[in-house]
mmCIF file of the N, C-alpha and C atoms, coordinates in Angstrom:
data_MODEL
# 
_entry.id   MODEL 
# 
loop_
_atom_site.group_PDB 
_atom_site.id 
_atom_site.type_symbol 
_atom_site.label_atom_id 
_atom_site.label_alt_id 
_atom_site.label_comp_id 
_atom_site.label_asym_id 
_atom_site.label_entity_id 
_atom_site.label_seq_id 
_atom_site.pdbx_PDB_ins_code 
_atom_site.Cartn_x 
_atom_site.Cartn_y 
_atom_site.Cartn_z 
_atom_site.occupancy 
_atom_site.B_iso_or_equiv 
_atom_site.pdbx_formal_charge 
_atom_site.auth_seq_id 
_atom_site.auth_comp_id 
_atom_site.auth_asym_id 
_atom_site.auth_atom_id 
_atom_site.pdbx_PDB_model_num 
ATOM 1   N N  . UNK A 1 1  ? 11.387  16.419  34.873  1.00 0.00 ? 1  UNK A N  1 
ATOM 2   C CA . UNK A 1 1  ? 12.829  15.848  34.285  1.00 0.00 ? 1  UNK A CA 1 
ATOM 3   C C  . UNK A 1 1  ? 12.268  14.652  33.917  1.00 0.00 ? 1  UNK A C  1 
ATOM 4   N N  . UNK A 1 2  ? 12.659  13.538  35.037  1.00 0.00 ? 2  UNK A N  1 
ATOM 5   C CA . UNK A 1 2  ? 12.519  12.589  34.899  1.00 0.00 ? 2  UNK A CA 1 
ATOM 6   C C  . UNK A 1 2  ? 10.855  11.979  34.823  1.00 0.00 ? 2  UNK A C  1 
ATOM 7   N N  . UNK A 1 3  ? 10.046  12.282  35.566  1.00 0.00 ? 3  UNK A N  1 
ATOM 8   C CA . UNK A 1 3  ? 8.644   12.419  34.554  1.00 0.00 ? 3  UNK A CA 1 
ATOM 9   C C  . UNK A 1 3  ? 8.472   12.053  33.163  1.00 0.00 ? 3  UNK A C  1 
ATOM 10  N N  . UNK A 1 4  ? 8.786   13.413  32.901  1.00 0.00 ? 4  UNK A N  1 
ATOM 11  C CA . UNK A 1 4  ? 8.847   13.355  31.434  1.00 0.00 ? 4  UNK A CA 1 
ATOM 12  C C  . UNK A 1 4  ? 9.192   12.181  30.900  1.00 0.00 ? 4  UNK A C  1 
ATOM 13  N N  . UNK A 1 5  ? 10.192  11.843  30.870  1.00 0.00 ? 5  UNK A N  1 
ATOM 14  C CA . UNK A 1 5  ? 10.690  10.616  30.187  1.00 0.00 ? 5  UNK A CA 1 
ATOM 15  C C  . UNK A 1 5  ? 9.956   9.019   31.264  1.00 0.00 ? 5  UNK A C  1 
ATOM 16  N N  . UNK A 1 6  ? 9.503   9.112   32.179  1.00 0.00 ? 6  UNK A N  1 
ATOM 17  C CA . UNK A 1 6  ? 9.021   8.018   32.524  1.00 0.00 ? 6  UNK A CA 1 
ATOM 18  C C  . UNK A 1 6  ? 7.453   7.602   31.796  1.00 0.00 ? 6  UNK A C  1 
ATOM 19  N N  . UNK A 1 7  ? 6.907   9.548   31.450  1.00 0.00 ? 7  UNK A N  1 
ATOM 20  C CA . UNK A 1 7  ? 5.749   9.337   30.756  1.00 0.00 ? 7  UNK A CA 1 
ATOM 21  C C  . UNK A 1 7  ? 6.018   8.670   29.124  1.00 0.00 ? 7  UNK A C  1 
ATOM 22  N N  . UNK A 1 8  ? 7.412   9.611   28.925  1.00 0.00 ? 8  UNK A N  1 
ATOM 23  C CA . UNK A 1 8  ? 7.823   9.091   27.172  1.00 0.00 ? 8  UNK A CA 1 
ATOM 24  C C  . UNK A 1 8  ? 8.052   7.903   27.287  1.00 0.00 ? 8  UNK A C  1 
ATOM 25  N N  . UNK A 1 9  ? 8.858   6.587   27.895  1.00 0.00 ? 9  UNK A N  1 
ATOM 26  C CA . UNK A 1 9  ? 9.022   5.724   28.063  1.00 0.00 ? 9  UNK A CA 1 
ATOM 27  C C  . UNK A 1 9  ? 6.815   4.623   28.264  1.00 0.00 ? 9  UNK A C  1 
ATOM 28  N N  . UNK A 1 10 ? 6.264   5.315   28.879  1.00 0.00 ? 10 UNK A N  1 
ATOM 29  C CA . UNK A 1 10 ? 5.499   4.508   28.903  1.00 0.00 ? 10 UNK A CA 1 
ATOM 30  C C  . UNK A 1 10 ? 4.978   4.313   27.277  1.00 0.00 ? 10 UNK A C  1 
ATOM 31  N N  . UNK A 1 11 ? 4.541   5.981   27.378  1.00 0.00 ? 11 UNK A N  1 
ATOM 32  C CA . UNK A 1 11 ? 4.113   5.964   25.458  1.00 0.00 ? 11 UNK A CA 1 
ATOM 33  C C  . UNK A 1 11 ? 4.416   5.016   24.601  1.00 0.00 ? 11 UNK A C  1 
ATOM 34  N N  . UNK A 1 12 ? 5.852   5.019   24.945  1.00 0.00 ? 12 UNK A N  1 
ATOM 35  C CA . UNK A 1 12 ? 7.266   4.458   23.522  1.00 0.00 ? 12 UNK A CA 1 
ATOM 36  C C  . UNK A 1 12 ? 6.216   2.134   24.097  1.00 0.00 ? 12 UNK A C  1 
ATOM 37  N N  . UNK A 1 13 ? 6.215   2.208   24.882  1.00 0.00 ? 13 UNK A N  1 
ATOM 38  C CA . UNK A 1 13 ? 5.663   0.323   25.289  1.00 0.00 ? 13 UNK A CA 1 
ATOM 39  C C  . UNK A 1 13 ? 4.785   -0.117  24.855  1.00 0.00 ? 13 UNK A C  1 
ATOM 40  N N  . UNK A 1 14 ? 3.334   1.293   25.500  1.00 0.00 ? 14 UNK A N  1 
ATOM 41  C CA . UNK A 1 14 ? 2.074   1.422   25.204  1.00 0.00 ? 14 UNK A CA 1 
ATOM 42  C C  . UNK A 1 14 ? 2.251   1.285   23.239  1.00 0.00 ? 14 UNK A C  1 
ATOM 43  N N  . UNK A 1 15 ? 2.680   1.976   22.590  1.00 0.00 ? 15 UNK A N  1 
ATOM 44  C CA . UNK A 1 15 ? 2.988   1.433   20.645  1.00 0.00 ? 15 UNK A CA 1 
ATOM 45  C C  . UNK A 1 15 ? 3.606   1.071   21.248  1.00 0.00 ? 15 UNK A C  1 
ATOM 46  N N  . UNK A 1 16 ? 4.341   0.567   21.184  1.00 0.00 ? 16 UNK A N  1 
ATOM 47  C CA . UNK A 1 16 ? 5.350   -1.620  20.575  1.00 0.00 ? 16 UNK A CA 1 
ATOM 48  C C  . UNK A 1 16 ? 4.020   -2.313  20.806  1.00 0.00 ? 16 UNK A C  1 
ATOM 49  N N  . UNK A 1 17 ? 3.570   -2.483  22.617  1.00 0.00 ? 17 UNK A N  1 
ATOM 50  C CA . UNK A 1 17 ? 2.644   -3.533  22.912  1.00 0.00 ? 17 UNK A CA 1 
ATOM 51  C C  . UNK A 1 17 ? 1.347   -3.119  21.973  1.00 0.00 ? 17 UNK A C  1 
ATOM 52  N N  . UNK A 1 18 ? 1.018   -2.638  21.124  1.00 0.00 ? 18 UNK A N  1 
ATOM 53  C CA . UNK A 1 18 ? -0.831  -2.381  20.516  1.00 0.00 ? 18 UNK A CA 1 
ATOM 54  C C  . UNK A 1 18 ? 0.114   -2.762  19.033  1.00 0.00 ? 18 UNK A C  1 
ATOM 55  N N  . UNK A 1 19 ? 0.981   -2.442  18.845  1.00 0.00 ? 19 UNK A N  1 
ATOM 56  C CA . UNK A 1 19 ? 2.164   -2.872  17.585  1.00 0.00 ? 19 UNK A CA 1 
ATOM 57  C C  . UNK A 1 19 ? 1.940   -4.496  17.219  1.00 0.00 ? 19 UNK A C  1 
ATOM 58  N N  . UNK A 1 20 ? 2.572   -4.833  18.282  1.00 0.00 ? 20 UNK A N  1 
ATOM 59  C CA . UNK A 1 20 ? 2.482   -6.340  18.651  1.00 0.00 ? 20 UNK A CA 1 
ATOM 60  C C  . UNK A 1 20 ? 1.178   -7.038  18.530  1.00 0.00 ? 20 UNK A C  1 
ATOM 61  N N  . UNK A 1 21 ? 0.250   -6.167  19.378  1.00 0.00 ? 21 UNK A N  1 
ATOM 62  C CA . UNK A 1 21 ? -1.231  -7.342  19.741  1.00 0.00 ? 21 UNK A CA 1 
ATOM 63  C C  . UNK A 1 21 ? -1.634  -7.137  18.045  1.00 0.00 ? 21 UNK A C  1 
ATOM 64  N N  . UNK A 1 22 ? -1.669  -5.740  17.683  1.00 0.00 ? 22 UNK A N  1 
ATOM 65  C CA . UNK A 1 22 ? -1.732  -6.009  15.740  1.00 0.00 ? 22 UNK A CA 1 
ATOM 66  C C  . UNK A 1 22 ? -1.044  -6.398  14.868  1.00 0.00 ? 22 UNK A C  1 
ATOM 67  N N  . UNK A 1 23 ? 0.458   -7.505  14.870  1.00 0.00 ? 23 UNK A N  1 
ATOM 68  C CA . UNK A 1 23 ? 0.654   -8.188  14.663  1.00 0.00 ? 23 UNK A CA 1 
ATOM 69  C C  . UNK A 1 23 ? 0.595   -9.521  14.300  1.00 0.00 ? 23 UNK A C  1 
ATOM 70  N N  . UNK A 1 24 ? 0.050   -9.826  16.069  1.00 0.00 ? 24 UNK A N  1 
ATOM 71  C CA . UNK A 1 24 ? -0.162  -10.886 16.540  1.00 0.00 ? 24 UNK A CA 1 
ATOM 72  C C  . UNK A 1 24 ? -2.207  -11.174 16.016  1.00 0.00 ? 24 UNK A C  1 
ATOM 73  N N  . UNK A 1 25 ? -2.873  -10.298 16.036  1.00 0.00 ? 25 UNK A N  1 
ATOM 74  C CA . UNK A 1 25 ? -4.645  -10.888 15.549  1.00 0.00 ? 25 UNK A CA 1 
ATOM 75  C C  . UNK A 1 25 ? -3.971  -10.389 13.881  1.00 0.00 ? 25 UNK A C  1 
ATOM 76  N N  . UNK A 1 26 ? -3.639  -10.244 13.346  1.00 0.00 ? 26 UNK A N  1 
ATOM 77  C CA . UNK A 1 26 ? -3.584  -9.726  12.022  1.00 0.00 ? 26 UNK A CA 1 
ATOM 78  C C  . UNK A 1 26 ? -2.877  -12.015 11.544  1.00 0.00 ? 26 UNK A C  1 
ATOM 79  N N  . UNK A 1 27 ? -1.865  -11.913 12.528  1.00 0.00 ? 27 UNK A N  1 
ATOM 80  C CA . UNK A 1 27 ? -1.638  -13.723 12.253  1.00 0.00 ? 27 UNK A CA 1 
ATOM 81  C C  . UNK A 1 27 ? -2.537  -14.145 11.835  1.00 0.00 ? 27 UNK A C  1 
ATOM 82  N N  . UNK A 1 28 ? -3.252  -13.525 13.485  1.00 0.00 ? 28 UNK A N  1 
ATOM 83  C CA . UNK A 1 28 ? -4.191  -15.447 13.203  1.00 0.00 ? 28 UNK A CA 1 
ATOM 84  C C  . UNK A 1 28 ? -5.394  -15.079 12.603  1.00 0.00 ? 28 UNK A C  1 
ATOM 85  N N  . UNK A 1 29 ? -4.938  -14.264 12.404  1.00 0.00 ? 29 UNK A N  1 
ATOM 86  C CA . UNK A 1 29 ? -6.874  -14.412 10.793  1.00 0.00 ? 29 UNK A CA 1 
ATOM 87  C C  . UNK A 1 29 ? -5.832  -15.024 9.781   1.00 0.00 ? 29 UNK A C  1 
ATOM 88  N N  . UNK A 1 30 ? -5.248  -14.565 9.279   1.00 0.00 ? 30 UNK A N  1 
ATOM 89  C CA . UNK A 1 30 ? -4.310  -15.246 8.717   1.00 0.00 ? 30 UNK A CA 1 
ATOM 90  C C  . UNK A 1 30 ? -4.116  -17.147 8.354   1.00 0.00 ? 30 UNK A C  1 
ATOM 91  N N  . UNK A 1 31 ? -3.824  -17.381 9.722   1.00 0.00 ? 31 UNK A N  1 
ATOM 92  C CA . UNK A 1 31 ? -4.478  -18.376 9.791   1.00 0.00 ? 31 UNK A CA 1 
ATOM 93  C C  . UNK A 1 31 ? -5.069  -19.339 9.531   1.00 0.00 ? 31 UNK A C  1 
ATOM 94  N N  . UNK A 1 32 ? -6.302  -18.376 10.178  1.00 0.00 ? 32 UNK A N  1 
ATOM 95  C CA . UNK A 1 32 ? -8.176  -18.585 10.037  1.00 0.00 ? 32 UNK A CA 1 
ATOM 96  C C  . UNK A 1 32 ? -8.878  -18.722 8.887   1.00 0.00 ? 32 UNK A C  1 
ATOM 97  N N  . UNK A 1 33 ? -8.014  -17.645 7.936   1.00 0.00 ? 33 UNK A N  1 
ATOM 98  C CA . UNK A 1 33 ? -8.237  -18.029 6.696   1.00 0.00 ? 33 UNK A CA 1 
ATOM 99  C C  . UNK A 1 33 ? -7.592  -19.175 5.848   1.00 0.00 ? 33 UNK A C  1 
ATOM 100 N N  . UNK A 1 34 ? -6.278  -19.145 6.384   1.00 0.00 ? 34 UNK A N  1 
ATOM 101 C CA . UNK A 1 34 ? -5.944  -20.461 4.802   1.00 0.00 ? 34 UNK A CA 1 
ATOM 102 C C  . UNK A 1 34 ? -5.816  -21.558 6.475   1.00 0.00 ? 34 UNK A C  1 
ATOM 103 N N  . UNK A 1 35 ? -6.613  -21.873 6.705   1.00 0.00 ? 35 UNK A N  1 
ATOM 104 C CA . UNK A 1 35 ? -7.881  -23.653 7.989   1.00 0.00 ? 35 UNK A CA 1 
ATOM 105 C C  . UNK A 1 35 ? -8.950  -23.235 7.595   1.00 0.00 ? 35 UNK A C  1 
ATOM 106 N N  . UNK A 1 36 ? -9.733  -22.142 6.949   1.00 0.00 ? 36 UNK A N  1 
ATOM 107 C CA . UNK A 1 36 ? -10.962 -22.694 5.763   1.00 0.00 ? 36 UNK A CA 1 
ATOM 108 C C  . UNK A 1 36 ? -11.044 -22.706 4.389   1.00 0.00 ? 36 UNK A C  1 
ATOM 109 N N  . UNK A 1 37 ? -10.178 -22.285 4.141   1.00 0.00 ? 37 UNK A N  1 
ATOM 110 C CA . UNK A 1 37 ? -9.922  -22.983 2.180   1.00 0.00 ? 37 UNK A CA 1 
ATOM 111 C C  . UNK A 1 37 ? -9.563  -24.557 2.212   1.00 0.00 ? 37 UNK A C  1 
ATOM 112 N N  . UNK A 1 38 ? -10.433 -24.362 1.419   1.00 0.00 ? 38 UNK A N  1 
ATOM 113 C CA . UNK A 1 38 ? -10.177 -26.259 0.984   1.00 0.00 ? 38 UNK A CA 1 
ATOM 114 C C  . UNK A 1 38 ? -9.498  -26.552 0.936   1.00 0.00 ? 38 UNK A C  1 
ATOM 115 N N  . UNK A 1 39 ? -8.776  -27.401 0.942   1.00 0.00 ? 39 UNK A N  1 
ATOM 116 C CA . UNK A 1 39 ? -7.842  -27.863 1.249   1.00 0.00 ? 39 UNK A CA 1 
ATOM 117 C C  . UNK A 1 39 ? -7.189  -27.918 -0.260  1.00 0.00 ? 39 UNK A C  1 
ATOM 118 N N  . UNK A 1 40 ? -8.145  -28.696 -1.590  1.00 0.00 ? 40 UNK A N  1 
ATOM 119 C CA . UNK A 1 40 ? -6.746  -28.836 -2.668  1.00 0.00 ? 40 UNK A CA 1 
ATOM 120 C C  . UNK A 1 40 ? -6.699  -26.868 -3.451  1.00 0.00 ? 40 UNK A C  1 
ATOM 121 N N  . UNK A 1 41 ? -7.402  -26.181 -2.124  1.00 0.00 ? 41 UNK A N  1 
ATOM 122 C CA . UNK A 1 41 ? -7.153  -24.370 -3.156  1.00 0.00 ? 41 UNK A CA 1 
ATOM 123 C C  . UNK A 1 41 ? -4.789  -24.405 -2.896  1.00 0.00 ? 41 UNK A C  1 
ATOM 124 N N  . UNK A 1 42 ? -4.882  -23.650 -4.035  1.00 0.00 ? 42 UNK A N  1 
ATOM 125 C CA . UNK A 1 42 ? -3.414  -23.529 -4.640  1.00 0.00 ? 42 UNK A CA 1 
ATOM 126 C C  . UNK A 1 42 ? -3.000  -22.176 -4.167  1.00 0.00 ? 42 UNK A C  1 
ATOM 127 N N  . UNK A 1 43 ? -2.059  -22.264 -3.962  1.00 0.00 ? 43 UNK A N  1 
ATOM 128 C CA . UNK A 1 43 ? -1.628  -20.603 -3.251  1.00 0.00 ? 43 UNK A CA 1 
ATOM 129 C C  . UNK A 1 43 ? -2.866  -18.956 -4.042  1.00 0.00 ? 43 UNK A C  1 
ATOM 130 N N  . UNK A 1 44 ? -3.162  -18.891 -5.773  1.00 0.00 ? 44 UNK A N  1 
ATOM 131 C CA . UNK A 1 44 ? -2.756  -18.045 -5.638  1.00 0.00 ? 44 UNK A CA 1 
ATOM 132 C C  . UNK A 1 44 ? -4.965  -17.867 -4.762  1.00 0.00 ? 44 UNK A C  1 
ATOM 133 N N  . UNK A 1 45 ? -5.339  -19.147 -4.714  1.00 0.00 ? 45 UNK A N  1 
ATOM 134 C CA . UNK A 1 45 ? -6.677  -18.652 -4.465  1.00 0.00 ? 45 UNK A CA 1 
ATOM 135 C C  . UNK A 1 45 ? -5.925  -17.745 -2.589  1.00 0.00 ? 45 UNK A C  1 
ATOM 136 N N  . UNK A 1 46 ? -5.817  -19.079 -2.364  1.00 0.00 ? 46 UNK A N  1 
ATOM 137 C CA . UNK A 1 46 ? -5.827  -18.497 -0.342  1.00 0.00 ? 46 UNK A CA 1 
ATOM 138 C C  . UNK A 1 46 ? -4.950  -16.083 -0.386  1.00 0.00 ? 46 UNK A C  1 
ATOM 139 N N  . UNK A 1 47 ? -4.341  -16.663 -1.627  1.00 0.00 ? 47 UNK A N  1 
ATOM 140 C CA . UNK A 1 47 ? -3.717  -14.903 -1.872  1.00 0.00 ? 47 UNK A CA 1 
ATOM 141 C C  . UNK A 1 47 ? -4.851  -13.855 -2.083  1.00 0.00 ? 47 UNK A C  1 
ATOM 142 N N  . UNK A 1 48 ? -5.859  -14.445 -2.427  1.00 0.00 ? 48 UNK A N  1 
ATOM 143 C CA . UNK A 1 48 ? -7.026  -13.540 -2.273  1.00 0.00 ? 48 UNK A CA 1 
ATOM 144 C C  . UNK A 1 48 ? -7.682  -14.029 -1.524  1.00 0.00 ? 48 UNK A C  1 
ATOM 145 N N  . UNK A 1 49 ? -7.441  -14.554 -1.260  1.00 0.00 ? 49 UNK A N  1 
ATOM 146 C CA . UNK A 1 49 ? -9.515  -14.473 -0.181  1.00 0.00 ? 49 UNK A CA 1 
ATOM 147 C C  . UNK A 1 49 ? -7.665  -13.536 0.915   1.00 0.00 ? 49 UNK A C  1 
ATOM 148 N N  . UNK A 1 50 ? -6.947  -14.102 0.807   1.00 0.00 ? 50 UNK A N  1 
ATOM 149 C CA . UNK A 1 50 ? -6.101  -13.038 2.107   1.00 0.00 ? 50 UNK A CA 1 
ATOM 150 C C  . UNK A 1 50 ? -5.793  -11.368 1.911   1.00 0.00 ? 50 UNK A C  1 
ATOM 151 N N  . UNK A 1 51 ? -6.050  -11.234 0.399   1.00 0.00 ? 51 UNK A N  1 
ATOM 152 C CA . UNK A 1 51 ? -6.084  -9.762  -0.519  1.00 0.00 ? 51 UNK A CA 1 
ATOM 153 C C  . UNK A 1 51 ? -8.358  -9.121  -0.045  1.00 0.00 ? 51 UNK A C  1 
ATOM 154 N N  . UNK A 1 52 ? -9.236  -10.574 0.025   1.00 0.00 ? 52 UNK A N  1 
ATOM 155 C CA . UNK A 1 52 ? -9.878  -9.386  -0.407  1.00 0.00 ? 52 UNK A CA 1 
ATOM 156 C C  . UNK A 1 52 ? -10.484 -8.607  1.724   1.00 0.00 ? 52 UNK A C  1 
ATOM 157 N N  . UNK A 1 53 ? -10.049 -10.154 2.429   1.00 0.00 ? 53 UNK A N  1 
ATOM 158 C CA . UNK A 1 53 ? -9.978  -10.089 3.728   1.00 0.00 ? 53 UNK A CA 1 
ATOM 159 C C  . UNK A 1 53 ? -9.730  -8.423  3.981   1.00 0.00 ? 53 UNK A C  1 
ATOM 160 N N  . UNK A 1 54 ? -8.130  -8.832  3.273   1.00 0.00 ? 54 UNK A N  1 
ATOM 161 C CA . UNK A 1 54 ? -7.817  -7.651  3.962   1.00 0.00 ? 54 UNK A CA 1 
ATOM 162 C C  . UNK A 1 54 ? -7.712  -5.787  2.706   1.00 0.00 ? 54 UNK A C  1 
ATOM 163 N N  . UNK A 1 55 ? -8.210  -5.870  2.179   1.00 0.00 ? 55 UNK A N  1 
ATOM 164 C CA . UNK A 1 55 ? -9.648  -4.804  1.865   1.00 0.00 ? 55 UNK A CA 1 
ATOM 165 C C  . UNK A 1 55 ? -10.459 -4.532  2.867   1.00 0.00 ? 55 UNK A C  1 
ATOM 166 N N  . UNK A 1 56 ? -11.674 -5.627  2.952   1.00 0.00 ? 56 UNK A N  1 
ATOM 167 C CA . UNK A 1 56 ? -13.269 -5.143  3.461   1.00 0.00 ? 56 UNK A CA 1 
ATOM 168 C C  . UNK A 1 56 ? -12.529 -4.373  5.434   1.00 0.00 ? 56 UNK A C  1 
ATOM 169 N N  . UNK A 1 57 ? -10.866 -5.496  5.309   1.00 0.00 ? 57 UNK A N  1 
ATOM 170 C CA . UNK A 1 57 ? -11.034 -5.038  7.075   1.00 0.00 ? 57 UNK A CA 1 
ATOM 171 C C  . UNK A 1 57 ? -10.218 -3.220  7.022   1.00 0.00 ? 57 UNK A C  1 
ATOM 172 N N  . UNK A 1 58 ? -9.115  -3.029  6.220   1.00 0.00 ? 58 UNK A N  1 
ATOM 173 C CA . UNK A 1 58 ? -9.478  -1.488  5.675   1.00 0.00 ? 58 UNK A CA 1 
ATOM 174 C C  . UNK A 1 58 ? -10.441 -0.259  5.429   1.00 0.00 ? 58 UNK A C  1 
ATOM 175 N N  . UNK A 1 59 ? -11.364 -0.919  4.810   1.00 0.00 ? 59 UNK A N  1 
ATOM 176 C CA . UNK A 1 59 ? -12.442 -0.470  3.993   1.00 0.00 ? 59 UNK A CA 1 
ATOM 177 C C  . UNK A 1 59 ? -13.188 -0.666  5.830   1.00 0.00 ? 59 UNK A C  1 
ATOM 178 N N  . UNK A 1 60 ? -13.611 -1.022  6.421   1.00 0.00 ? 60 UNK A N  1 
ATOM 179 C CA . UNK A 1 60 ? -14.767 -0.842  7.817   1.00 0.00 ? 60 UNK A CA 1 
ATOM 180 C C  . UNK A 1 60 ? -13.348 0.004   8.702   1.00 0.00 ? 60 UNK A C  1 
ATOM 181 N N  . UNK A 1 61 ? -11.669 -0.319  8.315   1.00 0.00 ? 61 UNK A N  1 
ATOM 182 C CA . UNK A 1 61 ? -11.714 0.553   9.505   1.00 0.00 ? 61 UNK A CA 1 
ATOM 183 C C  . UNK A 1 61 ? -11.473 2.448   8.919   1.00 0.00 ? 61 UNK A C  1 
ATOM 184 N N  . UNK A 1 62 ? -11.892 2.058   7.766   1.00 0.00 ? 62 UNK A N  1 
ATOM 185 C CA . UNK A 1 62 ? -11.998 3.905   7.129   1.00 0.00 ? 62 UNK A CA 1 
ATOM 186 C C  . UNK A 1 62 ? -13.404 3.957   6.900   1.00 0.00 ? 62 UNK A C  1 
ATOM 187 N N  . UNK A 1 63 ? -14.218 3.589   7.045   1.00 0.00 ? 63 UNK A N  1 
ATOM 188 C CA . UNK A 1 63 ? -15.502 3.936   7.469   1.00 0.00 ? 63 UNK A CA 1 
ATOM 189 C C  . UNK A 1 63 ? -15.344 3.932   8.853   1.00 0.00 ? 63 UNK A C  1 
ATOM 190 N N  . UNK A 1 64 ? -15.042 3.813   9.748   1.00 0.00 ? 64 UNK A N  1 
ATOM 191 C CA . UNK A 1 64 ? -14.802 4.716   11.021  1.00 0.00 ? 64 UNK A CA 1 
ATOM 192 C C  . UNK A 1 64 ? -14.423 5.841   11.089  1.00 0.00 ? 64 UNK A C  1 
ATOM 193 N N  . UNK A 1 65 ? -13.559 5.972   9.869   1.00 0.00 ? 65 UNK A N  1 
ATOM 194 C CA . UNK A 1 65 ? -12.897 7.285   10.748  1.00 0.00 ? 65 UNK A CA 1 
ATOM 195 C C  . UNK A 1 65 ? -13.531 8.327   9.674   1.00 0.00 ? 65 UNK A C  1 
ATOM 196 N N  . UNK A 1 66 ? -13.900 7.874   9.109   1.00 0.00 ? 66 UNK A N  1 
ATOM 197 C CA . UNK A 1 66 ? -15.545 8.670   7.658   1.00 0.00 ? 66 UNK A CA 1 
ATOM 198 C C  . UNK A 1 66 ? -14.269 9.564   7.291   1.00 0.00 ? 66 UNK A C  1 
ATOM 199 N N  . UNK A 1 67 ? -13.986 8.461   7.011   1.00 0.00 ? 67 UNK A N  1 
ATOM 200 C CA . UNK A 1 67 ? -13.004 8.197   5.210   1.00 0.00 ? 67 UNK A CA 1 
ATOM 201 C C  . UNK A 1 67 ? -13.874 8.015   4.402   1.00 0.00 ? 67 UNK A C  1 
ATOM 202 N N  . UNK A 1 68 ? -14.517 8.929   4.164   1.00 0.00 ? 68 UNK A N  1 
ATOM 203 C CA . UNK A 1 68 ? -15.892 7.690   2.535   1.00 0.00 ? 68 UNK A CA 1 
ATOM 204 C C  . UNK A 1 68 ? -15.926 8.533   1.695   1.00 0.00 ? 68 UNK A C  1 
ATOM 205 N N  . UNK A 1 69 ? -16.028 7.718   0.851   1.00 0.00 ? 69 UNK A N  1 
ATOM 206 C CA . UNK A 1 69 ? -16.379 10.008  -1.097  1.00 0.00 ? 69 UNK A CA 1 
ATOM 207 C C  . UNK A 1 69 ? -18.718 9.168   -0.719  1.00 0.00 ? 69 UNK A C  1 
ATOM 208 N N  . UNK A 1 70 ? -19.026 10.388  -1.030  1.00 0.00 ? 70 UNK A N  1 
ATOM 209 C CA . UNK A 1 70 ? -20.089 10.143  -0.876  1.00 0.00 ? 70 UNK A CA 1 
ATOM 210 C C  . UNK A 1 70 ? -20.000 9.758   -2.792  1.00 0.00 ? 70 UNK A C  1 
ATOM 211 N N  . UNK A 1 71 ? -21.395 8.894   -3.119  1.00 0.00 ? 71 UNK A N  1 
ATOM 212 C CA . UNK A 1 71 ? -21.556 8.531   -4.344  1.00 0.00 ? 71 UNK A CA 1 
ATOM 213 C C  . UNK A 1 71 ? -21.020 9.659   -5.479  1.00 0.00 ? 71 UNK A C  1 
ATOM 214 N N  . UNK A 1 72 ? -21.769 11.304  -5.245  1.00 0.00 ? 72 UNK A N  1 
ATOM 215 C CA . UNK A 1 72 ? -21.538 12.409  -5.826  1.00 0.00 ? 72 UNK A CA 1 
ATOM 216 C C  . UNK A 1 72 ? -20.303 12.931  -6.313  1.00 0.00 ? 72 UNK A C  1 
ATOM 217 N N  . UNK A 1 73 ? -19.626 11.880  -5.500  1.00 0.00 ? 73 UNK A N  1 
ATOM 218 C CA . UNK A 1 73 ? -17.870 12.273  -5.622  1.00 0.00 ? 73 UNK A CA 1 
ATOM 219 C C  . UNK A 1 73 ? -17.557 11.082  -6.264  1.00 0.00 ? 73 UNK A C  1 
ATOM 220 N N  . UNK A 1 74 ? -17.898 10.164  -5.912  1.00 0.00 ? 74 UNK A N  1 
ATOM 221 C CA . UNK A 1 74 ? -17.232 8.839   -6.721  1.00 0.00 ? 74 UNK A CA 1 
ATOM 222 C C  . UNK A 1 74 ? -17.385 9.928   -8.010  1.00 0.00 ? 74 UNK A C  1 
ATOM 223 N N  . UNK A 1 75 ? -18.665 10.381  -8.261  1.00 0.00 ? 75 UNK A N  1 
ATOM 224 C CA . UNK A 1 75 ? -18.932 9.957   -10.129 1.00 0.00 ? 75 UNK A CA 1 
ATOM 225 C C  . UNK A 1 75 ? -17.646 11.266  -10.750 1.00 0.00 ? 75 UNK A C  1 
ATOM 226 N N  . UNK A 1 76 ? -17.656 12.732  -9.567  1.00 0.00 ? 76 UNK A N  1 
ATOM 227 C CA . UNK A 1 76 ? -16.893 13.398  -10.167 1.00 0.00 ? 76 UNK A CA 1 
ATOM 228 C C  . UNK A 1 76 ? -15.490 12.477  -9.999  1.00 0.00 ? 76 UNK A C  1 
ATOM 229 N N  . UNK A 1 77 ? -15.268 12.521  -9.959  1.00 0.00 ? 77 UNK A N  1 
ATOM 230 C CA . UNK A 1 77 ? -13.922 11.701  -9.626  1.00 0.00 ? 77 UNK A CA 1 
ATOM 231 C C  . UNK A 1 77 ? -14.142 10.687  -10.744 1.00 0.00 ? 77 UNK A C  1 
ATOM 232 N N  . UNK A 1 78 ? -14.921 9.902   -11.205 1.00 0.00 ? 78 UNK A N  1 
ATOM 233 C CA . UNK A 1 78 ? -14.947 9.387   -12.600 1.00 0.00 ? 78 UNK A CA 1 
ATOM 234 C C  . UNK A 1 78 ? -14.559 10.068  -13.641 1.00 0.00 ? 78 UNK A C  1 
ATOM 235 N N  . UNK A 1 79 ? -15.470 11.065  -13.648 1.00 0.00 ? 79 UNK A N  1 
ATOM 236 C CA . UNK A 1 79 ? -15.471 12.509  -14.863 1.00 0.00 ? 79 UNK A CA 1 
ATOM 237 C C  . UNK A 1 79 ? -14.100 12.225  -15.376 1.00 0.00 ? 79 UNK A C  1 
ATOM 238 N N  . UNK A 1 80 ? -13.750 13.066  -14.064 1.00 0.00 ? 80 UNK A N  1 
ATOM 239 C CA . UNK A 1 80 ? -11.901 13.006  -14.683 1.00 0.00 ? 80 UNK A CA 1 
ATOM 240 C C  . UNK A 1 80 ? -11.237 12.066  -15.369 1.00 0.00 ? 80 UNK A C  1 
ATOM 241 N N  . UNK A 1 81 ? -11.637 10.865  -15.710 1.00 0.00 ? 81 UNK A N  1 
ATOM 242 C CA . UNK A 1 81 ? -10.499 9.728   -15.658 1.00 0.00 ? 81 UNK A CA 1 
ATOM 243 C C  . UNK A 1 81 ? -10.664 10.200  -17.048 1.00 0.00 ? 81 UNK A C  1 
# 
């Protein structure tokens, strides 16, 4: 019983640490984008840049998980609109 509790505790700690590292990486990337923006960039432009990078990252993750549609599937979906 004690061993099972240890495994669960270590698993939870791993998830928490992994999530915190992910959040830190996201913040680091956001700061990089903000710092790379032109000095005269307004909040809308910065938000747009952050949005685009977020969509690209999510798309890359979906591709890695093979969660993509073929062009035929996209055409079929569009036909239902």
